[in-house]
C-alpha positions as CSV (number, residue, x, y, z in Angstrom):
1,M,46.2,92.9,85.3
2,T,44.8,96.4,85.7
3,D,46.7,99.7,85.3
4,K,46.9,100.0,89.2
5,E,48.3,96.6,89.5
6,Y,50.9,97.3,86.9
7,M,51.7,100.6,89.0
8,Q,51.9,98.5,92.0
9,L,54.5,96.1,90.3
10,A,56.7,99.1,89.5
11,L,56.5,100.4,93.2
12,A,57.6,96.9,94.4
13,L,60.5,97.1,91.9
14,A,61.3,100.5,92.9
15,A,61.6,99.6,96.4
16,R,64.4,97.0,95.6
17,G,66.7,100.1,95.0
18,K,65.9,101.9,98.3
19,G,69.2,103.0,100.0
20,F,71.3,102.5,96.8
21,T,70.3,105.3,94.5
22,S,71.0,108.5,96.6
23,P,70.9,111.3,95.8
24,N,68.7,109.9,93.1
25,P,65.3,108.6,94.1
26,C,64.6,105.0,93.8
27,V,62.1,104.3,90.8
28,G,60.6,101.3,89.1
29,A,59.1,100.7,85.7
30,V,57.2,98.2,83.8
31,V,56.5,97.8,80.2
32,V,53.2,96.3,79.0
33,K,52.0,95.1,75.7
34,N,48.6,93.4,74.8
35,G,48.0,93.0,78.6
36,E,51.3,91.3,79.4
37,V,54.3,92.5,81.2
38,V,57.1,92.5,78.7
39,G,59.8,94.3,80.4
40,Q,60.7,95.4,84.0
41,G,63.2,97.5,85.6
42,W,64.5,99.5,88.6
43,H,67.0,102.1,89.3
44,R,69.9,99.9,91.1
45,A,72.6,102.5,92.2
46,Y,73.5,106.2,91.5
47,G,75.0,106.6,88.1
48,A,73.5,103.4,86.8
49,D,70.9,103.3,84.2
50,H,67.4,104.5,85.0
51,A,64.3,102.3,85.5
52,E,62.7,103.1,82.4
53,V,65.9,102.4,80.3
54,M,66.1,98.8,82.2
55,A,62.5,98.2,81.5
56,I,62.9,99.0,77.8
57,D,66.0,97.0,77.3
58,D,64.2,94.2,79.1
59,A,61.1,94.3,76.5
60,K,63.5,94.7,73.5
61,D,61.4,95.0,70.2
62,A,58.2,94.3,72.4
63,A,58.7,97.8,73.4
64,R,57.4,99.3,70.2
65,G,53.8,100.1,70.6
66,A,53.6,99.4,74.3
67,D,52.8,101.1,77.5
68,L,55.2,102.1,80.2
69,F,54.3,102.4,83.7
70,V,56.9,104.4,85.8
71,T,56.7,105.5,89.5
72,L,58.5,109.0,88.6
73,E,57.8,111.2,85.8
74,P,60.8,110.3,83.2
75,C,63.8,112.5,83.4
76,N,64.3,115.0,80.4
77,H,67.7,116.0,81.1
78,F,71.5,115.1,80.6
79,G,72.8,114.2,83.9
80,K,75.0,111.1,84.9
81,T,72.8,109.2,81.9
82,P,70.8,110.6,78.8
83,P,67.3,111.7,79.4
84,C,65.0,108.7,79.5
85,T,62.4,110.5,77.3
86,H,64.7,110.2,74.5
87,K,64.8,106.3,75.2
88,I,61.0,106.3,75.4
89,L,60.9,107.9,72.1
90,A,63.3,105.7,70.4
91,A,61.7,102.6,71.8
92,G,58.3,103.5,70.3
93,I,56.4,103.5,73.6
94,R,52.8,104.7,72.8
95,R,51.6,105.5,76.3
96,V,53.3,106.7,79.5
97,T,51.7,106.4,83.2
98,A,53.6,107.9,86.0
99,A,52.9,108.0,89.6
100,C,54.1,111.1,90.6
101,P,55.8,114.3,88.8
102,D,59.3,114.9,89.2
103,P,59.8,118.1,91.5
104,N,63.5,118.7,90.4
105,P,63.3,121.3,88.0
106,A,66.5,120.3,86.5
107,A,64.9,116.8,85.6
108,S,61.2,117.8,85.3
109,G,59.3,118.4,82.1
110,G,59.4,114.6,80.6
111,L,55.7,114.2,80.4
112,A,55.2,117.3,78.6
113,F,58.0,116.6,76.3
114,L,56.5,113.2,75.5
115,S,53.1,114.7,75.0
116,Q,54.5,117.2,72.7
117,N,56.2,114.1,70.7
118,N,52.7,112.4,70.4
119,V,53.1,109.9,73.2
120,A,50.0,109.6,75.4
121,V,50.7,110.8,79.1
122,S,49.0,110.6,82.5
123,C,50.3,111.2,86.0
124,G,48.8,110.3,89.6
125,L,48.1,106.6,89.5
126,L,48.9,105.6,93.2
127,Q,50.8,108.9,93.7
128,D,50.5,108.8,97.6
129,Q,52.2,105.7,97.8
130,A,54.9,106.7,95.3
131,E,55.8,109.8,97.4
132,I,56.0,107.8,100.6
133,L,58.7,105.7,98.8
134,I,60.6,108.7,97.8
135,E,59.8,111.0,100.6
136,D,63.5,111.7,101.5
137,F,64.3,112.7,97.7
138,L,61.0,115.1,97.6
139,W,62.1,117.0,100.7
140,Y,65.6,117.3,100.0
141,V,64.8,118.7,96.4
142,R,62.5,121.2,98.0
143,H,64.4,122.3,101.2
144,H,67.9,121.4,100.4
145,T,68.4,119.4,103.8
146,P,68.1,115.8,104.8
147,F,64.6,114.3,105.4
148,V,65.0,113.4,109.1
149,T,63.5,110.2,110.8
150,L,63.7,109.9,114.7
151,K,63.7,106.2,115.7
152,C,62.9,105.5,119.2
153,A,62.5,102.2,121.2
154,A,60.9,102.3,124.8
155,T,59.1,100.1,127.6
156,L,55.4,101.0,128.0
157,D,56.3,103.5,130.9
158,G,58.4,105.4,128.5
159,R,62.0,104.1,129.3
160,I,64.9,103.4,127.0
161,A,67.2,101.9,129.8
162,T,67.2,100.9,133.4
163,F,68.6,103.4,136.1
164,A,71.9,101.4,135.8
165,G,72.0,102.0,132.0
166,E,70.9,98.5,130.9
167,S,69.1,98.7,127.5
168,K,69.9,95.2,125.8
169,W,67.3,94.6,125.0
170,I,64.4,96.7,125.4
171,T,62.6,95.4,121.9
172,C,62.3,91.9,120.2
173,E,64.5,90.7,117.6
174,A,62.1,91.4,114.8
175,A,61.9,95.1,116.0
176,R,65.7,95.2,115.9
177,A,65.7,93.8,112.5
178,F,63.3,96.3,111.3
179,G,65.6,98.9,112.5
180,H,68.5,97.7,110.4
181,E,66.3,97.6,107.4
182,I,65.7,101.5,108.0
183,R,69.5,101.8,108.6
184,G,70.2,100.2,105.0
185,Q,67.7,102.8,103.4
186,V,69.1,106.0,104.6
187,D,72.2,108.1,103.6
188,A,73.4,108.7,107.3
189,I,72.7,107.8,111.0
190,L,73.4,109.9,113.9
191,V,73.9,109.3,117.6
192,G,75.2,111.5,120.5
193,S,78.2,111.0,122.6
194,G,76.1,109.8,125.5
195,T,74.9,106.6,123.4
196,L,78.5,106.2,122.0
197,H,80.0,106.0,125.6
198,A,77.3,104.0,127.0
199,D,77.0,101.4,124.2
200,N,79.9,101.6,121.7
201,P,77.7,100.9,118.7
202,S,78.8,100.0,115.4
203,L,76.2,101.8,113.6
204,T,76.2,99.6,110.5
205,C,73.6,97.7,108.5
206,R,73.4,94.2,109.4
207,I,70.9,91.8,107.7
208,P,71.7,88.3,107.4
209,G,71.5,86.9,103.9
210,K,70.9,90.3,102.1
211,Q,73.4,92.8,100.4
212,T,73.4,96.0,102.6
213,R,75.0,99.3,102.6
214,D,76.2,101.0,105.5
215,P,75.0,104.6,106.1
216,V,77.4,107.5,106.9
217,R,77.9,107.6,110.7
218,I,77.6,110.9,112.3
219,I,78.3,111.4,116.1
220,L,77.5,114.6,117.9
221,D,80.4,115.1,120.2
222,T,80.7,119.0,121.3
223,R,84.0,118.7,123.1
224,L,85.7,115.6,120.9
225,T,85.2,112.8,123.8
226,I,85.4,109.9,121.6
227,S,87.5,107.3,122.4
228,E,90.1,106.6,119.7
229,H,89.2,102.9,119.9
230,A,85.4,103.1,119.4
231,K,83.8,100.6,117.1
232,V,82.6,103.5,114.7
233,I,86.4,104.6,114.1
234,R,88.2,101.1,114.3
235,Q,85.6,98.7,112.3
236,E,85.8,97.6,108.5
237,S,83.2,99.7,106.7
238,V,83.2,101.8,103.5
239,A,81.1,104.4,105.0
240,P,82.8,107.4,106.4
241,T,82.6,108.5,110.2
242,I,81.9,112.0,110.7
243,V,82.2,113.7,114.3
244,V,80.3,116.8,114.6
245,T,82.2,119.1,117.2
246,G,81.8,122.6,118.6
247,P,84.9,125.2,118.6
248,D,87.9,125.0,120.3
249,V,88.4,121.0,120.6
250,P,91.8,119.8,121.4
251,A,93.7,120.1,118.3
252,D,96.3,117.0,119.2
253,K,93.2,114.8,119.4
254,K,91.5,116.1,116.2
255,A,94.9,115.5,114.4
256,R,94.9,111.8,115.4
257,L,91.4,111.0,114.6
258,L,92.1,112.7,111.1
259,K,95.0,110.2,110.6
260,Q,92.3,107.5,111.1
261,N,90.1,108.8,108.4
262,V,87.8,110.3,110.8
263,Q,86.0,113.5,109.3
264,I,85.8,116.4,111.8
265,L,82.8,118.8,111.3
266,E,83.0,121.9,113.5
267,I,79.6,123.7,113.8
268,G,78.4,126.4,115.9
269,L,76.6,126.3,119.3
270,K,73.1,127.2,120.2
271,N,72.2,127.3,123.9
272,N,75.3,125.5,124.5
273,R,74.5,122.5,122.4
274,L,75.4,122.0,118.7
275,D,73.4,123.6,116.6
276,L,71.2,121.2,114.8
277,Q,69.8,123.4,112.3
278,E,73.0,124.5,111.1
279,L,74.0,120.9,110.7
280,M,71.1,119.9,108.5
281,V,72.0,122.7,106.2
282,T,75.8,121.5,106.2
283,L,74.8,117.7,105.6
284,G,72.4,119.0,102.8
285,E,75.5,120.7,101.3
286,M,77.1,117.3,101.4
287,S,74.5,115.7,99.5
288,I,73.2,113.6,102.5
289,T,69.2,113.4,101.5
290,S,68.1,111.4,104.7
291,L,69.1,111.0,107.9
292,L,68.1,108.4,111.0
293,I,68.5,109.7,114.4
294,E,69.0,106.9,116.9
295,G,70.5,109.0,119.7
296,G,69.6,108.8,123.2
297,G,66.9,111.0,125.3
298,T,69.0,114.2,125.1
299,V,69.6,114.0,121.2
300,A,66.1,113.1,120.8
301,A,64.4,115.9,122.9
302,N,66.8,118.4,121.2
303,A,66.1,117.2,117.6
304,L,62.3,117.7,118.4
305,A,62.8,121.1,120.0
306,E,64.7,122.3,117.2
307,G,62.2,121.1,114.7
308,I,64.5,119.2,112.2
309,V,62.4,115.8,112.6
310,N,60.1,115.0,109.8
311,K,59.1,111.4,110.9
312,L,58.8,109.3,113.8
313,I,59.4,105.6,114.4
314,Y,58.4,104.5,117.6
315,F,58.6,101.1,119.1
316,L,56.8,100.2,122.4
317,A,57.9,96.8,124.2
318,P,55.4,95.0,126.4
319,K,57.7,95.8,129.3
320,L,57.4,98.1,132.5
321,L,60.4,99.2,134.5
322,G,57.9,100.2,137.3
323,G,59.8,103.5,138.5
324,S,60.8,106.9,137.6
325,D,64.4,106.4,137.8
326,G,65.2,104.6,134.4
327,K,66.3,106.7,131.2
328,A,63.6,108.4,129.5
329,V,63.0,108.5,126.0
330,F,63.3,112.3,126.0
331,E,65.5,113.9,128.5
332,G,65.2,117.3,129.8
333,K,62.3,120.0,130.1
334,G,59.3,119.3,128.1
335,V,56.5,121.7,126.9
336,E,54.2,123.4,129.5
337,K,51.0,123.5,127.9
338,L,49.5,120.4,126.0
339,A,48.6,122.9,123.2
340,D,52.6,122.9,122.5
341,A,52.9,119.1,122.5
342,V,54.5,117.8,119.3
343,T,51.5,116.0,117.3
344,L,51.5,113.3,114.7
345,A,49.9,113.1,111.3
346,R,49.2,110.3,109.0
347,M,49.9,107.9,112.1
348,T,49.7,104.0,111.6
349,V,50.1,101.6,114.5
350,T,51.3,98.0,113.5
351,R,52.3,94.8,115.4
352,V,56.0,93.6,115.2
353,D,56.0,90.5,116.8
354,T,55.6,91.1,120.4
355,D,56.2,95.1,120.0
356,I,53.9,97.9,118.8
357,L,55.3,99.9,116.0
358,V,53.8,103.7,115.8
359,Q,54.8,105.7,112.7
360,G,53.6,109.2,111.8
361,Y,54.8,112.5,110.6
362,I,55.8,115.7,112.7
363,K,52.8,118.2,112.0
């Protein structure tokens, strides 16, 4: 195997922790000696051993004089666990190859420390792939707000439901399963009160045969119109439900919801809508590093207009409703000039069974 292949293995290991490690990034590591993989590990959960520790422990005595491939620069500070750099030195690792540097000023400097202690180091192997894997962590460290993904699913003529409100199902089963995979990878999921009342969704992560973790459920509900019998309140889930309201909501209903362990978060209004930029700052302060928006046309349009979206996941189903009266992907007034249109960078187009998946980053 080549160095690139060893790092690809480390990246595959890191992906196994996606969704379970926040606010830490998911990281994978491989110990190689004499051309053979002798140890593997990945960060499995926040507060658990880091990938480097797991890989070195897996390698046991074979770690001495071996090479370590890791998807993120080893940490060099005391946090929930001791510095990985100390573990690397104690194990006798001779060379460390990292995919990308750690932007967290509290944890960075690991490669420099190792170099000063006579360990050969390098950084940048498959860096682009590694950074995509932890793009939410990188954004959060630099901006202190969640990395926001907007997910849409529509017919070819841009409709998310018929004029009567029927939306189950626009996309195929494979596309919906992909959506649950994304839910399991983010800290929180957000919808508006319109989607809540129309669909009464669970907003949980359901993947048959796989261990999953439910995201925090966030409901935009300016006037606190949520039913006290909504699934997001009544269902069994360890993840909390947060209802975001404007000022002056009914105190008696607020009290009843609080008794059902619903968290009420009051934020200001902007143009008679909840201020999404203020909300992002507040969610960042709550250590929510990634957010998936699955709201309807109003929430989707407002999220784009407020500039909070980082990434778009857009499913197109091979269906046509054939009219202008269905519910649109984006509601309300759009831009007047094409020069002001939202454009995507690093766009990919793939097939998911019968549907088309477009992904890209907001420029």
